[in-house]
Residue frames as a rotation matrix with the C-alpha (Angstrom) as fourth column:
MET 1
-0.181 -0.519 -0.835 25.15
-0.844 -0.354 0.403 15.59
-0.505 0.778 -0.374 59.16
THR 2
-0.963 -0.190 0.192 24.76
-0.089 0.895 0.437 11.88
-0.255 0.403 -0.879 58.37
ASP 3
-0.153 0.976 0.152 20.98
0.497 0.209 -0.842 12.31
-0.854 -0.054 -0.518 58.39
SER 4
0.419 0.298 -0.857 21.17
-0.473 -0.735 -0.487 15.02
-0.775 0.609 -0.167 55.69
ILE 5
-0.603 -0.648 -0.465 23.57
-0.762 0.296 0.576 12.84
-0.235 0.702 -0.673 53.62
SER 6
-0.797 0.367 0.480 21.11
0.331 0.930 -0.161 9.91
-0.505 0.030 -0.862 53.93
VAL 7
0.254 0.933 -0.257 18.16
0.262 -0.322 -0.910 12.14
-0.931 0.163 -0.326 52.86
LEU 8
0.175 -0.262 -0.949 20.19
-0.811 -0.585 0.012 13.50
-0.558 0.768 -0.315 49.87
THR 9
-0.860 -0.509 0.044 21.21
-0.419 0.752 0.509 9.98
-0.292 0.419 -0.860 48.89
ALA 10
-0.405 0.812 0.419 17.62
0.514 0.582 -0.631 8.85
-0.756 -0.040 -0.653 49.00
ILE 11
0.489 0.565 -0.665 16.52
-0.196 -0.671 -0.715 11.80
-0.850 0.480 -0.217 46.85
LEU 12
-0.235 -0.677 -0.697 19.34
-0.897 -0.126 0.425 11.03
-0.375 0.725 -0.577 44.40
VAL 13
-0.886 0.022 0.464 18.26
0.088 0.989 0.121 7.35
-0.456 0.148 -0.877 44.23
ILE 14
0.078 0.993 0.087 14.65
0.470 0.040 -0.882 8.43
-0.879 0.109 -0.463 43.49
ILE 15
0.418 0.014 -0.908 15.79
-0.595 -0.751 -0.285 10.88
-0.686 0.660 -0.305 40.79
THR 16
-0.660 -0.719 -0.219 18.04
-0.676 0.441 0.590 8.20
-0.328 0.537 -0.777 39.20
ALA 17
-0.649 0.498 0.575 15.18
0.409 0.866 -0.288 5.69
-0.641 0.049 -0.766 39.20
TYR 18
0.410 0.809 -0.420 12.91
0.082 -0.492 -0.867 8.30
-0.908 0.321 -0.268 37.59
TYR 19
0.091 -0.471 -0.877 15.52
-0.881 -0.448 0.150 9.01
-0.464 0.760 -0.456 34.82
ALA 20
-0.886 -0.383 0.260 15.97
-0.261 0.877 0.404 5.23
-0.383 0.291 -0.877 34.27
TRP 21
-0.223 0.904 0.365 12.24
0.518 0.427 -0.741 4.82
-0.826 0.024 -0.564 33.88
GLN 22
0.527 0.386 -0.757 12.04
-0.297 -0.751 -0.590 7.73
-0.796 0.536 -0.282 31.43
THR 23
-0.370 -0.778 -0.508 14.96
-0.847 0.058 0.528 6.37
-0.381 0.626 -0.681 29.42
ARG 24
-0.769 0.138 0.624 13.29
0.173 0.985 -0.004 2.96
-0.615 0.105 -0.781 29.19
GLY 25
0.323 0.946 0.006 10.12
0.385 -0.126 -0.914 4.60
-0.864 0.298 -0.405 27.80
MET 26
0.358 -0.228 -0.906 12.18
-0.722 -0.683 -0.113 6.53
-0.593 0.694 -0.409 25.22
VAL 27
-0.751 -0.659 0.036 13.93
-0.503 0.606 0.616 3.34
-0.428 0.445 -0.787 24.07
LYS 28
-0.406 0.682 0.608 10.56
0.542 0.716 -0.441 1.65
-0.736 0.150 -0.660 23.56
GLU 29
0.597 0.613 -0.517 9.34
-0.030 -0.627 -0.779 4.64
-0.802 0.480 -0.356 21.53
MET 30
-0.053 -0.700 -0.712 12.46
-0.874 -0.312 0.372 4.59
-0.482 0.642 -0.596 19.42
GLU 31
-0.824 -0.212 0.525 12.06
-0.030 0.943 0.333 0.83
-0.565 0.258 -0.783 18.78
THR 32
0.089 0.953 0.291 8.47
0.584 0.187 -0.790 1.34
-0.807 0.240 -0.539 17.71
ALA 33
0.595 0.100 -0.797 9.38
-0.418 -0.809 -0.413 4.27
-0.686 0.579 -0.440 15.45
ARG 34
-0.517 -0.831 -0.208 12.20
-0.692 0.262 0.673 2.23
-0.505 0.492 -0.710 13.85
LEU 35
-0.620 0.358 0.698 9.77
0.414 0.905 -0.096 -0.61
-0.666 0.230 -0.709 13.13
TYR 36
0.456 0.888 -0.061 7.20
0.479 -0.302 -0.824 1.79
-0.750 0.347 -0.563 11.57
GLN 37
0.057 -0.545 -0.836 9.93
-0.532 -0.726 0.437 3.51
-0.845 0.420 -0.332 9.58
PHE 38
-0.807 -0.449 -0.384 10.10
-0.570 0.420 0.706 0.48
-0.155 0.788 -0.595 7.25
LEU 39
-0.348 0.769 0.536 6.49
-0.034 0.561 -0.827 -0.66
-0.937 -0.306 -0.169 7.31
PRO 40
-0.983 0.063 0.172 5.13
0.179 0.135 0.975 -2.01
0.038 0.989 -0.144 4.05
SER 41
-0.309 0.934 -0.181 1.59
-0.285 -0.272 -0.919 -1.11
-0.907 -0.232 0.350 2.87
LEU 42
-0.903 -0.023 0.429 -0.14
0.343 0.561 0.753 -3.15
-0.258 0.828 -0.498 0.19
LYS 43
-0.274 0.812 -0.516 -2.93
-0.502 -0.578 -0.643 -1.72
-0.820 0.083 0.566 -1.98
VAL 44
-0.410 0.248 0.878 -5.16
0.645 0.759 0.087 -3.36
-0.645 0.602 -0.471 -4.61
ASN 45
-0.205 0.349 -0.914 -6.14
-0.529 -0.825 -0.197 -1.74
-0.824 0.443 0.354 -7.93
PRO 46
0.384 0.317 0.867 -8.02
0.531 0.692 -0.489 -3.36
-0.755 0.648 0.098 -10.81
THR 47
-0.459 -0.699 -0.549 -6.15
-0.153 -0.546 0.823 -2.58
-0.875 0.462 0.144 -14.04
HIS 48
-0.801 0.187 -0.568 -8.31
-0.570 0.051 0.820 -4.24
0.182 0.981 0.066 -16.68
LEU 49
-0.101 0.850 0.517 -11.85
-0.533 0.392 -0.750 -5.54
-0.840 -0.351 0.414 -16.89
HIS 50
-0.959 -0.236 -0.155 -12.15
-0.265 0.559 0.786 -8.59
-0.098 0.795 -0.599 -19.23
LEU 51
-0.009 0.991 -0.131 -15.58
-1.000 -0.011 -0.017 -9.14
-0.018 0.131 0.991 -20.68
GLY 52
0.648 0.417 -0.638 -16.58
-0.493 0.867 0.066 -12.67
0.580 0.272 0.768 -19.81
ASP 53
0.142 -0.748 -0.649 -13.62
0.343 0.652 -0.677 -13.38
0.929 -0.126 0.349 -17.65
GLY 54
0.579 0.055 -0.814 -12.84
0.816 -0.050 0.576 -11.07
-0.009 -0.997 -0.074 -14.72
PHE 55
0.964 -0.265 -0.022 -10.35
-0.259 -0.954 0.150 -8.45
-0.060 -0.139 -0.988 -13.51
ASP 56
0.136 -0.980 -0.149 -6.64
0.636 0.201 -0.745 -8.06
0.760 0.006 0.650 -13.86
VAL 57
0.977 0.213 0.004 -5.51
0.117 -0.554 0.825 -6.67
0.178 -0.805 -0.566 -10.53
GLU 58
0.026 -0.982 0.186 -2.33
0.111 -0.182 -0.977 -4.94
0.994 0.046 0.104 -9.53
ILE 59
0.880 0.099 -0.465 -1.09
0.465 0.023 0.885 -5.26
0.098 -0.995 -0.026 -5.96
ARG 60
0.230 -0.779 0.583 1.40
0.153 -0.563 -0.813 -2.51
0.961 0.276 -0.010 -5.12
ASN 61
0.157 -0.331 -0.931 3.59
0.987 0.077 0.139 -1.87
0.026 -0.941 0.339 -2.09
LEU 62
0.502 0.107 0.858 3.07
0.261 -0.965 -0.032 1.82
0.825 0.240 -0.512 -1.20
GLY 63
0.965 -0.165 -0.202 4.96
0.181 -0.135 0.974 1.50
-0.188 -0.977 -0.101 2.05
VAL 64
0.600 -0.799 -0.018 8.63
-0.782 -0.583 -0.220 2.29
0.165 0.146 -0.975 2.72
GLY 65
-0.331 -0.701 0.632 9.77
-0.763 0.593 0.258 -1.26
-0.556 -0.397 -0.730 3.49
PRO 66
-0.642 0.090 -0.762 9.62
-0.564 0.618 0.548 -4.58
0.520 0.781 -0.346 1.72
ALA 67
0.325 0.746 0.582 6.76
-0.902 0.430 -0.048 -7.05
-0.286 -0.509 0.812 2.35
LYS 68
-0.696 -0.624 -0.355 7.95
-0.688 0.721 0.083 -10.67
0.204 0.301 -0.931 2.59
ASN 69
-0.959 0.278 -0.050 6.07
0.282 0.944 -0.168 -13.97
0.001 -0.176 -0.984 2.45
ILE 70
-0.599 0.792 -0.120 2.78
-0.784 -0.610 -0.117 -12.43
-0.166 0.024 0.986 1.24
ARG 71
-0.903 0.423 -0.079 -0.15
0.400 0.892 0.211 -14.76
0.159 0.159 -0.974 1.71
GLY 72
-0.619 0.749 -0.239 -3.85
-0.228 -0.462 -0.857 -13.98
-0.752 -0.476 0.456 1.43
THR 73
-0.310 0.657 0.687 -6.95
0.869 0.489 -0.075 -13.81
-0.386 0.573 -0.723 -0.70
LEU 74
-0.925 0.229 -0.303 -8.62
-0.329 -0.882 0.337 -11.48
-0.190 0.412 0.891 -3.15
LYS 75
-0.511 0.835 0.204 -12.44
0.688 0.539 -0.485 -11.72
-0.515 -0.108 -0.850 -2.97
ILE 76
-0.845 0.472 0.251 -15.04
-0.118 -0.623 0.773 -10.28
0.521 0.623 0.583 -5.35
GLU 77
-0.808 0.510 -0.294 -17.94
0.478 0.277 -0.833 -9.49
-0.344 -0.814 -0.468 -3.05
PRO 78
-0.042 0.241 0.970 -20.71
-0.794 0.581 -0.179 -10.39
-0.606 -0.778 0.167 -2.53
ASP 79
0.559 0.361 0.747 -20.63
-0.116 0.925 -0.361 -14.05
-0.821 0.115 0.559 -3.57
GLY 80
0.715 -0.362 -0.598 -17.83
-0.672 -0.119 -0.731 -13.72
0.193 0.924 -0.329 -6.13
ASP 81
0.711 -0.525 -0.468 -14.83
0.349 0.841 -0.413 -15.87
0.611 0.130 0.781 -6.66
GLU 82
0.840 -0.535 0.094 -11.76
-0.287 -0.290 0.913 -15.95
-0.461 -0.794 -0.397 -4.42
VAL 83
0.695 -0.706 -0.137 -8.21
0.000 0.191 -0.982 -15.82
0.719 0.682 0.132 -5.69
ASP 84
0.738 -0.506 -0.446 -5.23
0.617 0.241 0.749 -16.86
-0.272 -0.828 0.491 -3.58
ILE 85
0.789 -0.572 0.223 -2.42
-0.405 -0.758 -0.511 -14.41
0.462 0.313 -0.830 -3.25
ILE 86
0.763 -0.646 0.017 1.09
0.453 0.554 0.698 -15.85
-0.461 -0.525 0.715 -2.81
TYR 87
0.752 -0.569 0.333 4.21
0.003 -0.502 -0.865 -13.76
0.660 0.651 -0.376 -3.39
THR 88
0.279 -0.746 -0.604 7.72
0.864 0.470 -0.181 -14.01
0.419 -0.471 0.776 -1.97
ILE 89
-0.277 -0.389 -0.879 8.84
0.714 -0.695 0.082 -10.39
-0.643 -0.605 0.470 -1.60
LEU 90
0.409 0.446 0.796 7.55
0.825 -0.553 -0.114 -7.05
0.389 0.704 -0.594 -2.78
TYR 91
-0.558 -0.752 -0.352 9.86
0.825 -0.546 -0.143 -4.06
-0.085 -0.370 0.925 -2.46
PRO 92
-0.064 0.546 -0.835 8.58
0.292 -0.790 -0.539 -0.45
-0.954 -0.278 -0.109 -2.01
THR 93
-0.084 0.250 -0.965 6.93
-0.723 -0.681 -0.114 0.96
-0.686 0.688 0.238 -5.15
GLU 94
-0.940 -0.197 -0.277 6.97
-0.334 0.683 0.649 -2.48
0.061 0.703 -0.709 -6.81
SER 95
0.007 0.983 0.185 3.88
-0.886 0.092 -0.454 -4.32
-0.463 -0.161 0.872 -7.84
PHE 96
-0.956 -0.236 0.173 2.62
-0.112 0.841 0.529 -7.62
-0.270 0.487 -0.831 -9.16
SER 97
-0.363 0.851 -0.379 -0.40
-0.927 -0.289 0.239 -8.59
0.094 0.438 0.894 -11.15
LEU 98
-0.923 0.164 0.349 -2.90
0.118 0.982 -0.149 -11.40
-0.367 -0.096 -0.925 -10.96
HIS 99
-0.689 0.714 -0.124 -6.26
-0.286 -0.110 0.952 -12.32
0.666 0.691 0.280 -12.44
ALA 100
-0.780 0.556 0.289 -9.50
-0.261 0.131 -0.956 -12.23
-0.569 -0.821 0.043 -10.40
PRO 101
-0.923 0.384 -0.030 -12.07
0.134 0.393 0.910 -14.35
0.361 0.836 -0.414 -12.26
PHE 102
-0.383 0.893 0.237 -15.87
-0.920 -0.347 -0.181 -14.05
-0.079 -0.287 0.955 -12.31
LYS 103
-0.560 0.313 0.767 -18.23
0.002 0.927 -0.376 -17.00
-0.828 -0.209 -0.520 -11.78
CYS 104
0.488 0.853 0.186 -20.51
0.292 0.041 -0.956 -15.74
-0.823 0.520 -0.229 -14.54
ALA 105
-0.213 -0.570 0.793 -19.53
0.932 0.124 0.340 -15.41
-0.292 0.812 0.505 -18.21
ASP 106
0.362 0.453 0.815 -21.43
0.679 -0.727 0.103 -12.15
0.639 0.516 -0.570 -18.63
SER 107
-0.217 -0.574 -0.789 -18.96
0.974 -0.076 -0.213 -10.22
0.062 -0.815 0.576 -16.48
TYR 108
-0.876 -0.187 0.445 -19.66
0.208 -0.978 -0.003 -6.62
0.436 0.090 0.895 -17.38
LYS 109
0.073 0.968 0.239 -23.32
-0.255 -0.214 0.943 -6.89
0.964 -0.130 0.231 -16.41
ILE 110
0.601 0.173 -0.781 -22.47
0.580 0.579 0.574 -8.86
0.551 -0.797 0.247 -13.28
ALA 111
-0.515 -0.850 -0.109 -19.65
0.724 -0.364 -0.586 -6.46
0.458 -0.381 0.803 -12.36
LYS 112
-0.463 0.404 0.789 -22.37
-0.371 -0.897 0.241 -3.89
0.805 -0.181 0.565 -11.58
GLU 113
0.643 0.724 -0.251 -23.90
-0.119 0.419 0.900 -6.40
0.757 -0.549 0.355 -9.12
TYR 114
0.168 -0.679 -0.715 -20.62
0.903 0.397 -0.165 -6.89
0.396 -0.618 0.679 -7.28
LYS 115
0.966 0.249 -0.067 -19.87
0.248 -0.826 0.506 -4.22
0.070 -0.506 -0.860 -4.70
GLN 116
0.631 -0.766 0.123 -16.16
-0.762 -0.581 0.286 -4.50
-0.148 -0.274 -0.950 -4.04
LEU 117
0.416 -0.666 -0.620 -12.84
0.112 0.714 -0.691 -6.26
0.903 0.218 0.371 -4.39
THR 118
0.849 -0.120 0.515 -11.45
-0.528 -0.225 0.819 -7.14
0.017 -0.967 -0.254 -0.97
MET 119
0.212 -0.859 -0.466 -7.83
-0.110 0.453 -0.885 -8.01
0.971 0.238 0.002 -0.47
GLU 120
0.849 -0.047 0.526 -6.87
-0.527 -0.015 0.850 -9.60
-0.032 -0.999 -0.038 2.86
VAL 121
0.452 -0.786 -0.422 -3.20
0.057 0.498 -0.865 -10.46
0.890 0.367 0.270 3.23
CYS 122
0.912 -0.410 0.006 -0.67
-0.067 -0.135 0.989 -11.16
-0.404 -0.902 -0.151 5.90
PHE 123
0.633 -0.764 0.122 3.05
0.257 0.059 -0.965 -10.53
0.730 0.642 0.233 5.38
GLU 124
0.504 -0.565 -0.653 6.30
0.812 0.055 0.581 -9.97
-0.292 -0.823 0.487 7.19
ASP 125
0.952 -0.305 0.025 8.34
-0.285 -0.914 -0.287 -6.77
0.111 0.266 -0.958 7.38
ILE 126
0.303 -0.924 -0.233 12.15
-0.338 0.125 -0.933 -6.62
0.891 0.361 -0.274 7.47
ALA 127
-0.462 -0.425 0.778 12.14
-0.866 0.028 -0.499 -7.35
0.191 -0.905 -0.381 11.19
ASN 128
-0.802 0.179 -0.570 10.13
0.040 0.968 0.249 -10.58
0.596 0.177 -0.783 10.54
ILE 129
-0.756 0.654 -0.023 7.07
-0.123 -0.177 -0.976 -9.14
-0.643 -0.736 0.215 12.30
THR 130
-0.687 0.579 0.439 3.84
0.722 0.478 0.501 -10.41
0.080 0.661 -0.746 10.81
HIS 131
-0.766 0.486 -0.421 1.28
-0.340 -0.861 -0.377 -7.80
-0.546 -0.146 0.825 9.72
GLU 132
-0.308 0.754 0.580 -2.24
0.846 0.496 -0.195 -8.10
-0.435 0.431 -0.791 8.43
ASN 133
-0.840 0.026 -0.542 -3.63
-0.217 -0.931 0.293 -5.79
-0.497 0.363 0.788 5.78
LYS 134
-0.135 0.851 0.508 -7.06
0.828 0.379 -0.414 -5.35
-0.545 0.364 -0.755 4.33
ASP 135
-0.809 -0.076 -0.584 -7.73
-0.212 -0.887 0.410 -3.14
-0.549 0.455 0.701 1.34
VAL 136
-0.031 0.912 0.409 -11.01
0.626 0.336 -0.703 -2.59
-0.779 0.234 -0.582 -0.47
PHE 137
-0.963 -0.154 -0.222 -11.65
-0.079 -0.626 0.776 -1.33
-0.258 0.765 0.590 -4.00
MET 138
-0.134 0.991 0.003 -15.22
-0.125 -0.014 -0.992 -0.34
-0.983 -0.133 0.126 -4.78
ILE 139
-0.356 0.021 0.934 -16.49
0.783 0.552 0.286 -1.86
-0.510 0.834 -0.212 -8.09
GLU 140
0.706 0.708 0.023 -18.39
0.619 -0.600 -0.507 1.35
-0.345 0.372 -0.862 -8.90
ASP 141
0.502 -0.621 -0.602 -15.01
-0.373 -0.783 0.498 3.02
-0.781 -0.025 -0.624 -9.25
ILE 142
-0.073 -0.565 0.822 -13.94
0.566 0.655 0.501 0.65
-0.821 0.502 0.272 -12.08
ASP 143
0.623 0.364 0.693 -15.31
0.781 -0.344 -0.522 3.12
0.048 0.866 -0.498 -14.64
LYS 144
0.946 -0.313 -0.078 -12.89
-0.294 -0.936 0.192 5.67
-0.134 -0.159 -0.978 -13.22
THR 145
0.122 -0.941 0.317 -9.86
-0.161 0.296 0.941 3.45
-0.979 -0.166 -0.116 -13.87
ARG 146
0.305 -0.094 -0.948 -8.21
-0.940 -0.190 -0.284 3.11
-0.153 0.977 -0.147 -17.28
ASN 147
0.885 0.091 0.456 -7.61
-0.054 0.994 -0.094 -0.19
-0.462 0.059 0.885 -19.06
ASP 148
0.630 -0.767 0.124 -4.09
0.342 0.130 -0.931 0.71
0.697 0.629 0.344 -20.06
ASP 149
0.109 -0.713 -0.693 -0.89
0.989 0.147 0.005 1.72
0.099 -0.686 0.721 -18.39
HIS 150
-0.763 -0.402 0.506 -1.26
0.436 -0.898 -0.058 5.45
0.478 0.177 0.860 -19.04
ARG 151
-0.231 0.672 -0.703 -3.12
0.752 -0.335 -0.567 7.78
-0.617 -0.660 -0.428 -16.77
ALA 152
0.570 0.565 0.597 -5.24
0.818 -0.463 -0.342 10.50
0.084 0.683 -0.726 -18.48
SER 153
0.866 -0.270 -0.420 -3.10
-0.075 -0.902 0.425 13.26
-0.494 -0.337 -0.802 -16.93
THR 154
-0.126 -0.967 0.221 0.05
0.115 0.207 0.972 11.71
-0.985 0.148 0.086 -18.41
ILE 155
-0.081 0.191 0.978 -1.54
0.969 0.245 0.032 11.53
-0.233 0.950 -0.205 -21.86
VAL 156
0.875 0.470 0.115 -2.58
0.483 -0.862 -0.156 15.18
0.026 0.192 -0.981 -21.63
GLU 157
0.524 -0.772 -0.358 0.96
-0.158 -0.502 0.851 16.18
-0.837 -0.389 -0.385 -20.54
VAL 158
-0.344 -0.659 0.668 2.48
0.491 0.480 0.727 14.31
-0.800 0.579 0.159 -23.51
LEU 159
0.230 0.537 0.812 -0.02
0.973 -0.158 -0.171 15.87
0.036 0.829 -0.558 -25.97
ASN 160
0.956 0.100 -0.277 0.73
0.149 -0.976 0.160 19.34
-0.254 -0.194 -0.948 -24.59
GLU 161
0.102 -0.991 -0.091 4.45
-0.064 -0.098 0.993 18.76
-0.993 -0.095 -0.073 -24.98
ILE 162
-0.337 -0.156 0.928 3.93
0.846 0.382 0.371 17.63
-0.413 0.911 0.003 -28.60
LYS 163
0.675 0.642 0.363 1.82
0.733 -0.643 -0.223 20.79
0.090 0.417 -0.904 -29.24
ARG 164
0.750 -0.461 -0.475 4.54
-0.120 -0.801 0.587 23.03
-0.651 -0.383 -0.656 -27.75
THR 165
-0.275 -0.866 0.418 7.16
0.277 0.345 0.897 21.29
-0.921 0.362 0.145 -29.91
LEU 166
-0.081 0.311 0.947 5.06
0.991 0.123 0.045 21.77
-0.103 0.943 -0.318 -33.08
ASP 167
0.913 0.402 -0.070 4.38
0.400 -0.916 -0.042 25.43
-0.081 0.010 -0.997 -32.21
SER 168
0.368 -0.860 -0.353 8.13
-0.117 -0.420 0.900 25.94
-0.922 -0.290 -0.255 -31.70
ILE 169
-0.451 -0.482 0.752 8.88
0.638 0.416 0.649 24.35
-0.625 0.771 0.120 -35.09
GLU 170
0.376 0.648 0.662 6.24
0.920 -0.345 -0.184 26.49
0.109 0.679 -0.726 -36.76
GLY 171
0.889 -0.070 -0.453 7.71
0.095 -0.939 0.331 29.59
-0.449 -0.337 -0.828 -35.13
LYS 172
-0.069 -0.997 -0.035 11.16
0.024 -0.037 0.999 28.73
-0.997 0.068 0.026 -36.41
LEU 173
-0.416 0.012 0.909 9.77
0.865 0.312 0.392 28.16
-0.279 0.950 -0.141 -39.93
GLY 174
-0.955 0.050 -0.292 8.02
-0.082 -0.992 0.099 31.54
-0.284 0.119 0.951 -39.74
ARG 175
-0.591 0.805 0.054 4.48
0.422 0.252 0.871 30.29
0.687 0.537 -0.489 -40.13
């Protein structure tokens, strides 16, 4: 009888150890998921090309958590200038702007020689864990960006709304 109790106790100890090991793995997964739940993600987007000067660049946090102590560089490649990036805190959906200068005064011509804007930054998340981020914007896509704050689709929507309003007014006037 005592032999069977010893065997059952040993089996119970093994099962308990297995459950403890599985629980530890689940806790690690939950900790990792919690950290990624609030992970910031920084993206670079040129917003304006200045003839003879350079780019205005917007850096936006597309992640779901704030990015703190942002430090890094924005490089115009190949062989372009380098701009330091220093920012205290950038909350989700927020952005900040900076100017990325050219070495040459004839910037529009030389913009076609440059291949990309490269942003390399490090920052901390809300758990004070340091992350590195690299984002690249291809210069050839600069012609696809607008030099104002309005996207083409937004302008079309507004114009369509104005047309609907005018049509409604004309309908009420009986024209």
